[in-house]
Each structure stands twice: as structure tokens, then as C-alpha cells.
C-alpha positions as CSV (number, residue, x, y, z in Angstrom):
1,M,135.5,-145.0,25.0
2,N,133.8,-144.0,28.3
3,S,133.6,-140.4,27.3
4,T,132.1,-141.4,23.9
5,L,129.4,-143.4,25.7
6,A,128.6,-140.5,28.0
7,H,128.5,-138.1,25.1
8,D,126.1,-140.4,23.2
9,R,123.8,-140.8,26.2
10,S,123.7,-137.1,26.9
11,L,123.0,-136.4,23.2
12,R,120.1,-138.9,23.2
13,L,118.8,-137.4,26.5
14,F,118.7,-133.9,24.9
15,Q,117.0,-135.3,21.8
16,F,114.4,-137.0,23.9
17,L,113.7,-133.8,25.9
18,Q,113.4,-131.8,22.7
19,A,110.9,-134.3,21.2
20,F,109.0,-134.4,24.5
21,T,108.6,-130.6,24.7
22,Q,107.4,-130.5,21.1
23,L,104.6,-133.0,22.0
24,K,103.2,-130.5,24.5
25,V,103.2,-127.6,22.0
26,K,100.4,-127.6,19.5
27,P,101.3,-126.0,16.2
28,Q,99.4,-122.8,15.4
29,R,97.6,-123.2,12.2
30,T,95.4,-120.1,12.3
31,S,95.5,-116.8,14.0
32,D,92.9,-114.2,15.0
33,H,93.9,-112.2,11.9
34,D,93.2,-115.1,9.4
35,T,90.1,-115.3,7.3
36,L,88.6,-118.6,6.3
37,L,87.5,-118.7,2.7
38,W,85.7,-121.8,1.3
39,F,86.3,-122.8,-2.3
40,Y,82.6,-123.1,-3.0
41,S,82.1,-119.5,-1.9
42,L,84.4,-118.2,-4.6
43,P,82.7,-116.4,-7.5
44,Q,82.1,-118.6,-10.5
45,E,84.1,-116.6,-13.0
46,P,86.3,-117.9,-15.9
47,E,89.3,-116.4,-14.2
48,I,88.9,-118.4,-11.0
49,Q,89.8,-122.2,-11.2
50,S,89.6,-124.2,-8.0
51,V,90.0,-127.9,-7.0
52,A,86.4,-127.9,-5.8
53,R,84.9,-127.2,-9.2
54,R,86.9,-129.7,-11.3
55,A,85.0,-132.1,-13.6
56,S,87.1,-135.1,-12.5
57,Q,87.8,-135.7,-8.8
58,D,89.9,-138.8,-9.4
59,T,93.3,-137.2,-8.8
60,T,94.5,-134.4,-6.7
61,P,96.0,-131.6,-8.8
62,E,99.2,-129.7,-8.1
63,V,97.4,-126.3,-8.1
64,W,94.3,-126.0,-5.8
65,L,93.4,-122.4,-6.6
66,S,94.3,-120.3,-9.6
67,V,93.1,-116.7,-10.1
68,R,93.9,-115.0,-13.4
69,K,93.9,-111.2,-13.6
70,P,90.7,-110.2,-15.4
71,K,90.9,-108.4,-18.7
72,V,90.2,-104.7,-18.1
73,L,87.9,-103.2,-20.7
74,A,88.7,-99.7,-22.0
75,H,86.3,-97.0,-21.0
76,P,83.9,-95.8,-23.6
77,E,84.8,-92.6,-25.5
78,L,83.2,-89.4,-24.3
79,P,80.7,-88.1,-26.9
80,E,81.8,-84.9,-28.7
81,S,78.8,-83.0,-27.3
82,L,79.9,-83.7,-23.7
83,R,83.6,-83.0,-24.0
84,P,83.4,-79.3,-23.3
85,W,81.6,-80.1,-20.0
86,V,84.2,-82.5,-18.6
87,T,87.5,-80.9,-17.5
88,A,89.4,-83.9,-16.1
89,R,91.0,-86.9,-17.8
90,L,88.8,-90.0,-17.8
91,D,91.6,-92.7,-18.0
92,D,92.3,-92.8,-14.3
93,S,89.6,-94.9,-12.6
94,S,90.9,-93.9,-9.1
95,K,89.6,-90.3,-9.6
96,L,86.1,-89.2,-10.2
97,P,85.7,-87.1,-13.4
98,V,85.1,-83.4,-12.9
99,S,82.2,-81.9,-14.7
100,L,81.2,-78.3,-15.0
101,S,77.8,-77.2,-13.5
102,Q,77.5,-74.4,-16.1
103,R,79.5,-73.4,-19.1
104,F,79.8,-70.1,-20.9
105,S,80.4,-70.0,-24.5
106,H,82.2,-66.9,-26.0
107,G,81.1,-67.7,-29.5
108,H,77.4,-67.1,-29.0
109,R,75.8,-63.8,-28.0
110,A,72.4,-63.3,-26.5
111,G,70.4,-61.1,-28.6
């Protein structure tokens, strides 16, 4: 019984010391690499829904910020008259289209 009492006291002492050291350490909520973004500064687009722009402020919703992927529109078709001047594919938006600065036609002869 004496060893149980000593064990209980030492356990409570270590729990106290652990709680005491946690009081001195402030939790880090931000870092130097974080960026603060206010809800009101978000663009007003149909794809962006935030708690700050709700019609009713009576209750707190489960979702505070929702951003849907926007619909990507297809690029316009290249007119037939310009097709011989463009040598690259136009369906990759990460690459610039390549156009010819001059073009020689073998079907027409100067005369």
C-alpha cells in the first residue's frame, strides 16, 4: 500500500510538472511562411462561397470557405485562312502558339 501511495504521488507530480511546462510554452499559430487572407478580400465569383458573404448570419456553417473549380471554356477554332500560318497545336495553354513570319506557297507562281 505504501508503494501504491508513492507511485500515485510521483505520477501526480509528473503530471503537474508537464502541465506547468505547457503553461510557459505558447502555441505557435502562425509562422513566417504563412500568409493571411481575409474572407472579404476574396474575389466575388460564383465559384467562391465564404462565411463572410452569407445572407444569414444567424448560425455558423460547417464549411467556412468553398472554392469550386471554374469551368474552362474551349479555345476558339482557328479560322481556315490562318491555319497555314500556325504550326503548333493550340490545345495546350502552357505553350505559346508558333506562327510563321513568312510562308511560301508552291501552288502559285509569280509571273
